Backbone as JSON, one array per atom type, in Angstrom:
{
  "sequence": "XXXXXXXXXXXXXXXXXXXXXXXXXXXXXXXXXXXXXXXXXXXXXXXXXXXXXXXXXXXXXXXXXXXXXXXXXXXXXXXXXXXXXXXXXXXXXXXXXXXXXXXXXXXXXXXXXXXXXXXXXXXXXXXXXXXXXXXXXXXXXXXXXXXXXXXXXXXXXXXXXXXXXXXXXXXXXXXXXXXXXXXXXXXXXXXXXXXXXXXXXXXXXXXXXXXXXXXXXXXXXXXXXX",
  "N": [[131.17, 128.56, 70.92], [128.53, 126.91, 72.63], [128.25, 123.74, 74.37], [125.64, 122.76, 74.19], [124.63, 124.0, 71.95], [126.31, 123.02, 69.98], [125.59, 120.31, 69.96], [122.96, 120.55, 69.09], [123.3, 121.64, 66.46], [124.71, 119.42, 65.4], [122.75, 117.47, 65.46], [120.78, 118.48, 63.62], [122.34, 118.22, 61.26], [122.87, 115.48, 61.17], [120.27, 114.53, 60.88], [119.67, 115.42, 58.36], [121.46, 113.87, 56.89], [120.35, 111.36, 57.32], [118.1, 111.42, 55.74], [119.0, 110.99, 53.18], [120.3, 108.63, 53.36], [120.75, 105.14, 52.45], [121.74, 102.52, 52.82], [121.16, 99.9, 55.18], [122.84, 99.55, 57.45], [124.06, 102.03, 57.74], [121.78, 103.61, 58.16], [120.85, 102.55, 60.56], [123.04, 103.32, 62.21], [122.9, 106.1, 62.11], [120.42, 106.65, 63.26], [120.85, 105.81, 65.83], [122.76, 107.66, 66.55], [121.27, 109.99, 66.36], [119.47, 109.58, 68.47], [121.2, 109.63, 70.6], [122.08, 112.24, 70.51], [119.7, 113.69, 70.93], [119.01, 112.81, 73.55], [121.26, 113.93, 74.89], [120.86, 116.67, 74.48], [118.43, 117.01, 75.93], [119.34, 116.63, 78.46], [121.15, 118.74, 78.79], [119.54, 121.15, 78.5], [117.77, 121.52, 80.76], [119.73, 122.04, 82.73], [120.78, 124.46, 81.94], [118.54, 126.25, 82.14], [118.23, 126.02, 84.88], [120.56, 127.24, 85.69], [120.23, 129.87, 84.8], [118.03, 130.63, 86.45], [119.31, 130.56, 89.0], [121.14, 132.68, 88.7], [119.35, 134.79, 88.49], [118.1, 134.71, 90.98], [120.27, 135.42, 92.6], [120.44, 138.16, 92.37], [119.31, 140.51, 94.4], [116.07, 141.88, 95.43], [115.06, 145.29, 94.67], [113.83, 146.62, 96.74], [114.88, 145.42, 98.94], [117.39, 146.34, 99.23], [119.98, 148.47, 100.44], [120.83, 151.89, 99.89], [123.43, 154.17, 99.17], [123.21, 157.65, 98.85], [123.62, 159.36, 95.83], [125.18, 162.35, 95.39], [126.88, 164.01, 93.97], [127.24, 165.07, 90.78], [127.57, 165.94, 87.25], [126.13, 168.17, 84.84], [125.01, 169.21, 81.64], [123.59, 171.29, 79.13], [122.56, 170.78, 75.78], [120.93, 172.25, 73.34], [118.04, 170.7, 72.97], [118.68, 168.59, 74.69], [119.56, 167.16, 77.74], [122.45, 166.4, 79.39], [123.72, 164.25, 81.72], [126.34, 163.42, 83.89], [127.7, 160.93, 85.81], [130.43, 160.45, 87.75], [132.3, 157.69, 88.43], [134.91, 155.89, 89.35], [136.08, 153.16, 87.52], [133.58, 152.02, 87.17], [132.56, 150.9, 84.87], [133.45, 148.36, 84.91], [131.72, 146.73, 86.23], [129.16, 144.2, 86.1], [126.67, 144.36, 83.5], [124.01, 144.13, 84.44], [124.12, 145.26, 86.96], [123.95, 147.86, 86.8], [121.39, 149.93, 86.75], [118.94, 151.84, 85.15], [116.14, 153.72, 85.11], [113.52, 155.45, 83.44], [110.86, 157.73, 83.96], [107.74, 159.57, 84.02], [108.74, 162.7, 84.02], [110.79, 162.08, 85.79], [113.52, 160.13, 87.02], [115.6, 157.22, 87.73], [118.56, 156.07, 89.0], [120.5, 153.31, 89.6], [123.24, 151.77, 91.12], [124.64, 148.82, 91.78], [126.61, 147.07, 94.08], [128.99, 148.42, 93.9], [132.19, 148.88, 94.91], [131.62, 147.33, 97.2], [129.21, 148.43, 98.04], [125.98, 149.96, 97.56], [124.66, 152.35, 95.32], [122.74, 155.27, 94.59], [120.96, 157.54, 92.47], [118.26, 159.3, 92.62], [115.77, 161.02, 91.11], [112.94, 162.47, 91.8], [111.21, 164.45, 90.78], [111.8, 166.23, 88.02], [113.41, 169.3, 86.8], [112.06, 170.21, 84.58], [109.9, 169.15, 81.9], [110.56, 166.0, 80.23], [111.11, 163.62, 77.57], [110.57, 160.58, 78.32], [110.53, 158.03, 76.93], [112.28, 158.4, 74.85], [114.7, 158.97, 76.09], [118.0, 157.99, 77.3], [120.84, 155.95, 78.41], [124.37, 155.47, 78.93], [127.17, 153.52, 79.68], [130.51, 154.02, 80.49], [134.02, 153.49, 81.0], [134.67, 154.87, 83.35], [132.47, 156.42, 83.97], [128.9, 157.19, 84.12], [126.69, 158.02, 81.7], [123.92, 159.92, 81.2], [121.19, 160.76, 79.15], [118.71, 163.08, 78.67], [115.93, 163.66, 76.78], [114.41, 166.59, 75.72], [111.2, 168.14, 75.17], [111.34, 170.6, 74.05], [113.48, 173.5, 73.72], [113.85, 174.65, 76.1], [115.57, 176.27, 78.72], [117.36, 174.6, 81.32], [118.14, 175.15, 84.64], [118.91, 173.55, 86.59], [118.86, 170.07, 87.66], [116.84, 168.84, 89.29], [113.56, 169.83, 90.56], [112.93, 172.72, 92.62], [110.89, 173.04, 94.43], [109.39, 174.84, 97.03], [108.34, 173.61, 99.96], [107.35, 174.93, 102.1], [106.37, 177.28, 101.08], [104.46, 176.22, 99.49], [102.62, 175.08, 101.38], [102.0, 177.52, 102.69], [100.7, 178.83, 100.56], [98.49, 177.07, 100.19], [97.24, 177.38, 102.64], [96.5, 180.03, 102.63], [94.86, 179.95, 100.46], [92.77, 178.31, 101.5], [91.96, 179.93, 103.55], [91.03, 182.14, 102.16], [88.99, 180.9, 100.78], [87.38, 180.23, 102.93], [86.9, 182.74, 104.22], [85.91, 184.25, 102.34], [82.97, 184.31, 101.72], [82.25, 185.84, 103.97], [82.98, 188.37, 103.58], [81.06, 189.99, 102.37], [79.18, 190.06, 104.36], [80.61, 191.45, 106.35], [81.1, 193.85, 105.05], [78.43, 194.68, 104.85], [77.77, 195.02, 107.63], [79.59, 197.08, 108.27], [78.66, 199.12, 106.59], [76.1, 199.53, 107.68], [76.84, 200.48, 110.2], [78.12, 202.78, 109.53], [76.03, 204.3, 108.56], [74.49, 204.56, 110.85], [76.27, 206.04, 112.38], [76.36, 208.36, 111.0], [73.95, 209.34, 111.42], [71.47, 211.61, 113.02], [71.34, 211.12, 115.7], [72.84, 211.67, 118.7], [73.51, 209.89, 120.84], [73.5, 207.37, 119.52], [75.68, 207.73, 117.75], [77.74, 207.92, 119.58], [77.65, 205.32, 120.68], [78.41, 203.76, 118.53], [81.03, 204.77, 118.17], [82.26, 203.95, 120.5], [82.11, 201.15, 120.21], [83.71, 200.74, 117.88], [86.15, 201.54, 118.99], [86.55, 199.64, 120.97], [86.67, 197.3, 119.47], [88.98, 197.74, 117.93], [90.89, 197.73, 119.97], [90.73, 195.1, 120.85], [91.65, 193.77, 118.51], [94.3, 194.64, 118.42], [95.47, 193.38, 120.64], [95.3, 190.73, 119.83], [97.16, 190.65, 117.73]],
  "CA": [[129.91, 127.85, 70.8], [128.32, 126.09, 73.78], [128.05, 122.33, 74.1], [124.3, 122.54, 73.79], [124.52, 124.52, 70.5], [127.0, 122.12, 69.16], [124.77, 119.11, 69.87], [121.74, 120.91, 68.26], [123.73, 121.68, 65.1], [124.98, 118.08, 64.96], [121.45, 116.82, 65.27], [120.25, 118.96, 62.34], [123.09, 117.76, 60.2], [122.63, 114.04, 61.11], [118.93, 114.29, 60.38], [119.72, 115.54, 56.94], [122.08, 112.59, 56.35], [119.35, 110.22, 57.33], [117.12, 111.59, 54.6], [119.65, 110.46, 51.92], [120.95, 107.28, 53.6], [120.03, 103.98, 51.87], [122.27, 101.32, 53.34], [120.61, 99.55, 56.48], [123.86, 99.83, 58.54], [124.18, 103.5, 57.96], [120.52, 104.12, 58.71], [120.85, 102.21, 61.98], [123.97, 104.1, 62.9], [122.4, 107.54, 62.18], [119.31, 106.63, 64.27], [121.44, 105.7, 67.18], [123.43, 108.96, 66.79], [120.12, 111.02, 66.58], [118.96, 109.29, 69.84], [122.25, 110.09, 71.55], [122.09, 113.78, 70.45], [118.45, 114.05, 71.58], [119.19, 112.61, 75.03], [122.23, 114.95, 75.42], [120.18, 117.96, 74.54], [117.48, 117.08, 76.97], [120.12, 116.75, 79.74], [121.77, 120.05, 78.94], [118.62, 122.12, 78.6], [117.33, 121.82, 82.14], [120.85, 122.62, 83.47], [120.9, 125.91, 81.47], [117.46, 126.89, 82.77], [118.48, 126.16, 86.32], [121.63, 128.23, 85.93], [119.64, 131.22, 84.67], [117.25, 130.9, 87.63], [120.2, 130.84, 89.99], [121.63, 134.06, 88.49], [118.25, 135.68, 88.83], [117.89, 134.66, 92.42], [121.38, 136.04, 93.27], [120.14, 139.6, 92.33], [118.2, 140.79, 95.35], [115.05, 142.89, 95.05], [115.46, 146.66, 94.9], [113.26, 147.06, 98.0], [115.62, 144.82, 99.98], [118.79, 146.9, 99.2], [120.25, 149.83, 101.05], [121.6, 152.63, 98.92], [124.04, 155.48, 99.46], [122.7, 158.66, 97.92], [124.63, 160.07, 94.97], [124.97, 163.79, 95.52], [127.76, 164.67, 93.04], [127.11, 164.74, 89.39], [127.62, 167.11, 86.4], [125.14, 168.22, 83.73], [125.08, 170.29, 80.62], [122.43, 171.22, 78.11], [122.84, 171.09, 74.32], [119.68, 172.44, 72.71], [116.93, 169.94, 73.72], [119.29, 167.47, 75.36], [120.15, 167.3, 79.05], [123.39, 165.3, 79.63], [124.13, 164.11, 83.11], [127.44, 162.51, 84.02], [128.04, 160.49, 87.19], [131.76, 159.91, 87.71], [132.64, 156.6, 89.4], [136.1, 155.16, 88.79], [135.96, 151.75, 87.32], [132.18, 151.58, 87.2], [132.38, 150.09, 83.68], [133.87, 146.97, 85.12], [130.57, 146.04, 86.88], [128.28, 143.5, 85.15], [125.64, 145.31, 83.03], [122.82, 144.03, 85.26], [124.39, 145.87, 88.24], [123.72, 149.26, 86.61], [120.01, 150.05, 86.41], [118.44, 153.16, 84.94], [114.72, 153.81, 84.78], [112.91, 156.71, 83.15], [109.43, 157.89, 84.05], [107.16, 160.84, 83.69], [109.49, 163.78, 84.72], [111.58, 161.5, 86.88], [114.4, 158.99, 86.65], [116.2, 156.52, 88.9], [119.81, 155.42, 88.63], [120.98, 152.49, 90.71], [124.56, 151.04, 90.93], [124.65, 147.75, 92.79], [127.83, 146.25, 94.31], [130.2, 149.28, 93.52], [133.11, 148.96, 95.99], [130.91, 146.68, 98.22], [128.08, 149.29, 98.43], [124.99, 150.26, 96.52], [124.57, 153.82, 95.19], [121.55, 155.66, 93.88], [120.48, 158.89, 92.1], [116.8, 159.22, 92.34], [115.17, 162.37, 90.91], [111.45, 162.25, 91.86], [110.6, 165.37, 89.85], [112.88, 167.0, 87.34], [113.22, 170.7, 86.7], [111.1, 170.39, 83.57], [109.48, 167.91, 81.32], [111.38, 165.38, 79.21], [110.54, 162.48, 76.88], [111.21, 159.36, 78.96], [110.76, 156.95, 76.02], [113.43, 158.7, 74.03], [115.92, 159.19, 76.81], [118.87, 156.81, 77.29], [122.01, 156.01, 79.22], [125.53, 154.69, 78.49], [128.14, 153.28, 80.69], [131.86, 153.92, 79.99], [134.96, 152.96, 81.95], [134.6, 155.58, 84.66], [131.29, 157.31, 84.03], [127.58, 156.8, 83.61], [126.14, 159.06, 80.93], [122.47, 159.81, 81.11], [120.73, 161.79, 78.28], [117.27, 163.3, 78.75], [115.46, 164.39, 75.61], [113.34, 167.53, 76.03], [110.21, 168.43, 74.1], [111.68, 171.88, 73.49], [114.85, 173.96, 74.06], [113.77, 175.46, 77.33], [116.8, 176.14, 79.5], [117.28, 174.06, 82.64], [119.2, 175.76, 85.49], [119.29, 172.45, 87.46], [118.14, 168.91, 87.32], [115.57, 168.6, 90.05], [112.82, 171.02, 90.88], [113.18, 173.22, 93.99], [109.64, 173.53, 95.05], [109.51, 175.11, 98.45], [107.22, 173.03, 100.66], [106.77, 175.95, 103.04], [105.56, 178.18, 100.26], [103.27, 175.46, 99.04], [101.71, 175.07, 102.53], [101.45, 178.85, 102.88], [99.69, 179.12, 99.52], [97.34, 176.32, 100.49], [96.62, 177.93, 103.8], [95.88, 181.31, 102.13], [93.72, 179.6, 99.64], [91.71, 177.87, 102.29], [91.42, 181.08, 104.28], [90.23, 182.9, 101.17], [87.68, 180.15, 100.54], [86.56, 180.33, 104.18], [86.52, 184.01, 104.63], [85.28, 184.92, 101.19], [81.55, 184.67, 101.91], [82.01, 186.72, 105.12], [83.32, 189.74, 103.2], [79.83, 190.7, 102.14], [78.58, 190.36, 105.72], [81.42, 192.54, 107.01], [80.75, 195.14, 104.39], [77.1, 195.03, 105.25], [77.74, 195.6, 108.97], [80.3, 198.46, 108.28], [77.71, 200.06, 105.94], [75.05, 199.86, 108.61], [77.43, 201.3, 111.28], [78.36, 204.14, 108.87], [74.7, 205.0, 108.48], [74.12, 204.96, 112.2], [77.19, 207.08, 112.88], [76.07, 209.64, 110.29], [72.61, 209.8, 111.86], [71.48, 212.81, 113.88], [71.2, 210.74, 117.11], [74.17, 211.69, 119.39], [73.72, 208.65, 121.57], [73.8, 206.27, 118.57], [77.03, 207.99, 117.22], [78.65, 207.56, 120.66], [77.65, 203.86, 120.78], [79.2, 203.28, 117.36], [82.43, 205.13, 118.44], [82.87, 202.96, 121.56], [82.22, 199.81, 119.64], [84.87, 200.78, 117.09], [87.37, 201.61, 119.88], [86.75, 198.3, 121.61], [87.08, 196.25, 118.42], [90.4, 198.04, 117.6], [91.75, 197.28, 121.07], [90.81, 193.58, 120.76], [92.55, 193.36, 117.36], [95.72, 194.95, 118.79], [95.93, 192.37, 121.57], [95.48, 189.52, 119.1], [98.38, 190.81, 117.01]],
  "C": [[129.73, 126.87, 72.0], [128.13, 124.63, 73.44], [126.66, 122.02, 73.66], [124.1, 122.92, 72.32], [125.18, 123.58, 69.63], [126.16, 120.83, 68.9], [123.49, 119.38, 69.0], [122.17, 121.02, 66.79], [124.12, 120.25, 64.55], [123.71, 117.32, 64.65], [120.75, 117.18, 63.89], [121.05, 118.36, 61.19], [122.88, 116.21, 59.98], [121.3, 113.71, 60.54], [118.9, 114.48, 58.89], [120.39, 114.39, 56.23], [121.15, 111.52, 56.26], [118.4, 110.28, 56.17], [117.68, 110.94, 53.32], [120.24, 109.07, 52.07], [120.05, 106.16, 53.0], [120.53, 102.61, 52.4], [121.77, 101.08, 54.8], [121.6, 99.93, 57.61], [124.05, 101.3, 58.83], [122.95, 104.1, 58.61], [120.4, 103.81, 60.22], [121.83, 103.07, 62.76], [123.52, 105.48, 63.14], [121.28, 107.62, 63.12], [119.83, 106.65, 65.7], [122.14, 107.07, 67.55], [122.39, 110.09, 67.11], [119.62, 110.77, 68.06], [119.93, 109.83, 70.81], [122.19, 111.61, 71.65], [120.84, 114.27, 71.15], [118.48, 113.98, 73.05], [120.17, 113.62, 75.65], [121.64, 116.33, 75.46], [119.16, 118.14, 75.67], [118.14, 117.19, 78.39], [120.63, 118.2, 79.89], [120.77, 121.21, 79.1], [118.15, 122.48, 80.0], [118.49, 122.42, 82.96], [120.95, 124.08, 83.13], [119.81, 126.69, 82.14], [117.72, 127.15, 84.22], [119.54, 127.19, 86.6], [121.09, 129.63, 85.83], [118.86, 131.55, 85.91], [118.21, 131.22, 88.83], [120.75, 132.21, 89.94], [120.57, 135.05, 88.89], [118.01, 135.81, 90.34], [119.07, 135.37, 93.2], [121.23, 137.56, 93.31], [119.03, 139.88, 93.32], [117.25, 141.87, 94.81], [115.45, 144.24, 95.45], [115.05, 147.1, 96.33], [114.12, 146.55, 99.22], [117.01, 145.43, 100.15], [118.82, 148.23, 99.93], [121.17, 150.59, 100.12], [122.24, 153.85, 99.65], [123.61, 156.46, 98.44], [123.87, 159.31, 97.14], [124.3, 161.6, 94.98], [125.89, 164.64, 94.56], [127.58, 164.21, 91.63], [127.22, 166.02, 88.56], [126.57, 167.04, 85.33], [125.4, 169.41, 82.88], [123.91, 170.18, 79.69], [122.93, 171.64, 76.68], [121.5, 171.12, 73.62], [118.55, 171.75, 73.49], [117.36, 168.72, 74.38], [119.85, 167.82, 76.69], [121.11, 166.13, 79.27], [123.9, 165.34, 81.01], [125.28, 163.12, 83.18], [127.7, 162.26, 85.5], [129.4, 159.84, 87.04], [132.02, 158.92, 88.81], [133.79, 155.73, 88.79], [135.85, 153.67, 88.71], [134.53, 151.14, 87.3], [131.87, 150.68, 85.96], [132.71, 148.62, 83.82], [132.71, 146.14, 85.76], [129.79, 145.3, 85.78], [127.13, 144.47, 84.76], [124.47, 145.3, 83.9], [122.96, 144.8, 86.59], [124.12, 147.41, 88.08], [122.32, 149.43, 85.95], [119.55, 151.49, 86.27], [117.0, 153.11, 84.42], [114.25, 155.18, 84.6], [111.37, 156.74, 83.3], [108.95, 159.21, 83.67], [107.83, 161.91, 84.59], [110.27, 163.21, 85.88], [112.46, 160.36, 86.26], [115.16, 158.47, 87.84], [117.43, 155.79, 88.42], [120.33, 154.59, 89.81], [122.26, 151.65, 90.26], [124.67, 150.13, 92.08], [126.05, 147.07, 92.87], [129.05, 147.04, 93.86], [130.95, 149.45, 94.78], [132.33, 148.46, 97.25], [129.74, 147.59, 98.79], [127.21, 149.48, 97.18], [124.73, 151.76, 96.44], [123.36, 154.13, 94.29], [121.38, 157.2, 93.66], [119.09, 158.86, 91.69], [116.23, 160.66, 92.26], [113.63, 162.11, 90.72], [110.73, 163.21, 90.92], [111.7, 166.23, 89.28], [112.47, 168.49, 87.16], [112.15, 171.05, 85.64], [110.71, 169.07, 83.02], [110.5, 167.33, 80.34], [110.69, 164.15, 78.68], [111.23, 161.22, 77.34], [111.43, 158.2, 77.97], [111.93, 157.2, 75.08], [114.73, 158.92, 74.68], [116.69, 157.93, 76.89], [119.99, 157.01, 78.28], [123.09, 155.17, 78.6], [126.55, 154.67, 79.57], [129.51, 153.21, 80.05], [132.76, 153.39, 81.19], [134.79, 153.55, 83.34], [133.41, 156.45, 84.83], [130.01, 156.62, 83.57], [127.02, 158.05, 82.95], [124.65, 158.97, 80.75], [122.01, 161.03, 80.18], [119.21, 161.89, 78.32], [116.94, 164.11, 77.5], [114.29, 165.33, 75.94], [112.41, 167.78, 74.9], [110.44, 169.74, 73.38], [113.06, 172.24, 73.92], [114.82, 174.84, 75.23], [114.94, 175.21, 78.19], [116.51, 175.61, 80.89], [118.42, 174.7, 83.47], [119.64, 174.64, 86.51], [118.53, 171.27, 87.03], [116.82, 168.64, 88.04], [114.88, 169.93, 90.35], [113.06, 171.44, 92.29], [111.93, 173.8, 94.57], [109.76, 173.73, 96.57], [108.24, 174.64, 99.14], [106.56, 174.01, 101.54], [105.88, 176.88, 102.25], [104.3, 177.46, 99.78], [102.15, 175.46, 100.17], [101.14, 176.41, 102.8], [100.44, 179.2, 101.83], [98.42, 178.35, 99.69], [96.54, 176.89, 101.65], [95.87, 179.2, 103.42], [94.7, 180.99, 101.3], [92.51, 179.14, 100.41], [91.08, 179.0, 103.13], [90.57, 181.98, 103.39], [88.89, 182.25, 100.93], [86.75, 180.24, 101.69], [86.06, 181.66, 104.42], [85.82, 184.82, 103.48], [83.82, 185.34, 101.42], [81.3, 185.67, 103.06], [82.25, 188.22, 104.76], [82.06, 190.6, 103.0], [79.12, 191.09, 103.43], [79.28, 191.56, 106.36], [81.06, 193.86, 106.42], [79.34, 195.63, 104.72], [77.0, 195.64, 106.65], [78.42, 196.99, 109.01], [79.39, 199.48, 107.64], [76.64, 200.47, 106.94], [75.55, 200.74, 109.76], [77.66, 202.74, 110.74], [77.08, 204.9, 108.92], [74.21, 205.47, 109.87], [74.97, 206.08, 112.78], [76.87, 208.44, 112.22], [74.62, 210.12, 110.57], [72.69, 211.01, 112.8], [71.34, 212.51, 115.37], [72.56, 210.7, 117.73], [74.51, 210.46, 120.11], [74.1, 207.5, 120.62], [75.26, 206.48, 118.07], [78.05, 207.64, 118.29], [78.77, 206.04, 120.82], [78.57, 203.25, 119.68], [80.74, 203.58, 117.65], [82.99, 204.18, 119.47], [83.01, 201.58, 121.03], [83.41, 199.71, 118.7], [86.13, 200.75, 117.89], [87.61, 200.25, 120.51], [87.22, 197.23, 120.66], [88.52, 196.49, 117.99], [91.37, 197.5, 118.68], [91.87, 195.69, 121.09], [91.69, 193.1, 119.67], [93.96, 193.6, 117.68], [96.18, 193.91, 119.67], [96.15, 191.07, 120.89], [96.75, 189.52, 118.31], [99.57, 190.8, 117.95]]
}
């Protein structure tokens, strides 16, 4: 029990005694005791608040810290649970506030501050699949950090983070833009080809020769572009 708590309990007890006291000397003594306890509590309360503020100030902001990336971890799946284990000898000896885990929408962030004079982080920006962040949890043991992700179903995960290929994404976007850009031209091209076909099939020899030369020239230009 802290000194502050002891004074607070003493004050409650003395105040109860005062309610039943009848002799003037006892009432005077109890009032003096109550005043002393009240003054003592007022002195101790600001000190406690100041101490808490000092502890809070000692913990630097996350943006100010430099982290070493955690690349080694194990994971397994049990039905709709993904269990991730980060092995760090003696990590359980750190103060609880030095191990921070945050869950978000299909992402989570593990931060270990002050482990062997360094800060470590496992940040998964996008997980392999969806999970229920409000139901997920973590536990710290002597040498490990255990993270449990709760899935909405029993879909099998082959890994923790997604492996979206940025090159494929860009290629897909490029093809999509090209399709959107060239789509309206397809009808025009078909129209030109149809017109040229009609001219080529006409009975005019000069027109057929003109179409043949145009097609040959176009083919040569396309070949040089490739």
